[in-house]
Backbone as CSV, one residue per row, in Angstrom:
resi,resn,N_x,N_y,N_z,CA_x,CA_y,CA_z,C_x,C_y,C_z
1,ASP,32.693,43.910,6.610,32.215,45.273,6.660,31.970,45.844,5.273
2,ASN,32.103,45.060,4.219,31.791,45.476,2.845,32.505,46.759,2.436
3,PHE,33.764,46.902,2.843,34.582,48.077,2.521,33.969,49.381,3.018
4,ASP,33.280,49.296,4.130,32.709,50.483,4.753,33.850,51.278,5.389
5,MET,34.161,52.443,4.831,35.296,53.240,5.284,35.075,53.866,6.662
6,THR,33.902,53.688,7.226,33.638,54.187,8.577,33.647,53.058,9.606
7,SER,33.836,51.819,9.146,33.823,50.693,10.082,35.051,50.718,10.983
8,ARG,34.927,50.108,12.152,36.005,50.079,13.139,37.262,49.406,12.576
9,ASN,37.097,48.286,11.890,38.249,47.576,11.320,38.957,48.407,10.255
10,TYR,38.195,49.029,9.379,38.792,49.844,8.329,39.587,51.003,8.927
11,LEU,39.022,51.680,9.903,39.702,52.818,10.523,40.964,52.380,11.263
12,PHE,40.940,51.206,11.906,42.124,50.690,12.588,43.241,50.406,11.582
13,ILE,42.919,49.769,10.486,43.915,49.470,9.453,44.440,50.760,8.836
14,ALA,43.591,51.741,8.658,44.035,53.036,8.122,45.047,53.683,9.064
15,ARG,44.826,53.583,10.373,45.778,54.134,11.350,47.112,53.401,11.276
16,LEU,47.094,52.084,11.158,48.338,51.317,11.037,49.086,51.693,9.760
17,ASN,48.380,51.879,8.669,49.015,52.285,7.413,49.625,53.671,7.526
18,ALA,48.961,54.579,8.224,49.511,55.926,8.427,50.804,55.857,9.230
19,LEU,50.830,55.017,10.251,52.041,54.833,11.050,53.172,54.288,10.181
20,ARG,52.879,53.284,9.383,53.895,52.693,8.501,54.452,53.732,7.545
21,LYS,53.610,54.499,6.922,54.066,55.509,5.959,54.888,56.604,6.629
22,ALA,54.499,56.981,7.838,55.182,58.075,8.533,56.560,57.679,9.049
23,TYR,56.729,56.435,9.468,57.963,56.068,10.161,58.788,54.984,9.482
24,PHE,58.198,54.179,8.634,58.938,53.042,8.098,59.291,53.197,6.628
25,GLY,59.138,54.355,6.069,59.360,54.516,4.638,60.811,54.633,4.214
26,ASP,61.749,54.909,5.127,63.121,55.192,4.708,64.113,54.113,5.132
27,PHE,63.673,52.864,5.215,64.603,51.791,5.572,65.619,51.580,4.465
28,GLY,66.730,50.978,4.801,67.777,50.720,3.834,69.160,50.812,4.458
29,GLU,69.242,51.407,5.645,70.499,51.497,6.362,70.601,50.333,7.345
30,GLU,71.824,50.034,7.796,72.029,48.913,8.711,71.198,49.054,9.985
31,GLU,71.121,50.263,10.520,70.368,50.474,11.754,68.877,50.191,11.568
32,CYS,68.398,50.305,10.341,66.981,50.071,10.072,66.579,48.624,10.332
33,ASP,67.529,47.714,10.200,67.226,46.295,10.358,67.287,45.831,11.802
34,GLN,67.679,46.715,12.727,67.727,46.344,14.141,66.344,46.525,14.739
35,LEU,65.859,45.478,15.336,64.511,45.479,15.902,64.599,45.071,17.362
36,ARG,64.129,45.925,18.269,64.081,45.602,19.697,62.662,45.190,20.032
37,THR,62.522,44.027,20.623,61.182,43.544,20.946,61.066,43.241,22.434
38,ALA,59.842,43.258,22.911,59.569,42.845,24.293,59.569,41.326,24.330
39,SER,59.811,40.771,25.503,59.733,39.321,25.623,58.312,38.878,25.292
40,HIS,58.174,37.634,24.943,56.894,37.097,24.459,55.759,37.374,25.437
41,LEU,54.731,38.013,24.940,53.540,38.297,25.733,52.315,37.869,24.928
42,LEU,51.406,37.211,25.571,50.193,36.785,24.911,49.337,38.006,24.557
43,ASP,48.918,38.104,23.325,48.020,39.163,22.836,48.667,40.542,22.717
44,VAL,49.986,40.667,22.890,50.644,41.966,22.832,51.796,41.926,21.826
45,VAL,51.857,42.952,20.991,52.991,43.164,20.102,53.648,44.464,20.554
46,ALA,54.951,44.429,20.805,55.666,45.626,21.236,57.061,45.600,20.629
47,PHE,57.406,46.671,19.894,58.745,46.741,19.324,59.159,48.176,19.072
48,ILE,60.483,48.390,18.950,61.072,49.693,18.619,61.856,49.503,17.330
49,ARG,61.676,50.446,16.408,62.390,50.357,15.141,62.535,51.747,14.549
50,GLY,63.569,51.933,13.750,63.798,53.200,13.072,65.180,53.248,12.473
51,CYS,65.389,54.162,11.548,66.666,54.246,10.836,67.635,55.235,11.454
52,GLN,67.159,56.132,12.277,68.014,57.124,12.909,67.726,57.125,14.400
53,LYS,68.771,57.336,15.194,68.602,57.265,16.654,67.533,58.233,17.147
54,ASP,67.443,59.401,16.548,66.464,60.390,17.004,65.106,60.242,16.320
55,ARG,64.941,59.217,15.492,63.658,58.995,14.814,63.164,57.571,15.008
56,LYS,63.371,57.028,16.191,62.875,55.687,16.500,61.385,55.765,16.816
57,VAL,60.708,54.678,16.582,59.290,54.619,16.898,59.033,53.379,17.751
58,LEU,58.204,53.540,18.760,57.773,52.446,19.619,56.355,52.080,19.200
59,VAL,56.145,50.824,18.902,54.810,50.349,18.533,54.375,49.341,19.591
60,VAL,53.231,49.582,20.186,52.660,48.672,21.171,51.194,48.476,20.819
61,ALA,50.789,47.228,20.726,49.393,46.920,20.426,48.922,45.798,21.335
62,ASN,47.809,46.016,22.006,47.186,44.995,22.842,45.985,44.456,22.085
63,PHE,46.035,43.182,21.731,44.954,42.572,20.964,43.955,41.829,21.838
64,ASN,44.085,41.963,23.151,43.119,41.374,24.063,42.038,42.415,24.313
65,ALA,40.835,42.136,23.889,39.739,43.108,23.990,39.140,43.187,25.390
66,LYS,39.535,42.280,26.286,38.912,42.242,27.604,39.818,42.710,28.732
67,GLU,41.146,42.607,28.558,42.058,42.922,29.654,43.199,43.813,29.191
68,ALA,43.631,44.672,30.101,44.845,45.456,29.845,46.044,44.532,30.012
69,ARG,47.121,44.829,29.335,48.357,44.054,29.442,49.500,44.998,29.779
70,ARG,50.574,44.452,30.352,51.759,45.242,30.672,52.929,44.659,29.897
71,ALA,53.663,45.525,29.209,54.845,45.091,28.450,56.036,45.921,28.886
72,GLU,57.183,45.292,28.986,58.418,45.993,29.329,59.475,45.658,28.290
73,LEU,60.204,46.685,27.837,61.323,46.446,26.949,62.352,47.546,27.100
74,GLN,63.595,47.222,26.831,64.697,48.187,26.923,64.586,49.177,25.764
75,SER,64.868,50.448,26.049,64.824,51.446,24.980,66.023,52.382,25.104
76,HIS,66.214,53.207,24.091,67.296,54.193,24.096,66.863,55.509,24.743
77,TRP,65.570,55.661,25.034,65.075,56.884,25.638,65.462,56.945,27.116
78,THR,65.744,58.146,27.589,66.088,58.312,28.995,64.811,58.366,29.827
79,GLN,64.954,58.106,31.110,63.808,58.129,31.994,63.161,59.513,31.987
80,GLY,61.851,59.534,31.937,61.115,60.794,31.957,60.716,61.315,30.593
81,VAL,61.201,60.697,29.516,60.821,61.136,28.170,59.357,60.791,27.955
82,LEU,58.584,61.746,27.477,57.177,61.528,27.215,56.982,61.061,25.781
83,LEU,56.246,59.980,25.624,55.937,59.455,24.296,54.510,59.863,23.954
84,GLN,54.205,59.904,22.657,52.863,60.299,22.259,52.300,59.363,21.221
85,ASP,50.989,59.262,21.209,50.273,58.472,20.217,50.247,59.289,18.923
86,THR,50.756,58.734,17.846,50.846,59.502,16.606,49.786,59.157,15.591
87,VAL,48.997,58.147,15.862,47.944,57.799,14.900,46.601,57.822,15.559
């Protein structure tokens, strides 16, 4: 894309970098190194990470461009908690 800042790939990477800066900048505590992941799924990355119980982040990415995927993983959130897309 010749470093075209409007290209789809560039904008996707910019969103991932924004997520990293917003949530992963303060690692260094023991809890920061705990990573909860979903069981192995083809084309899907899903994990929960964070340094404080009330500042955990769930990251889910489906890299299959043709089909939706379903991922399940245990979390600390109670049933009914609404999650939001932050990037």
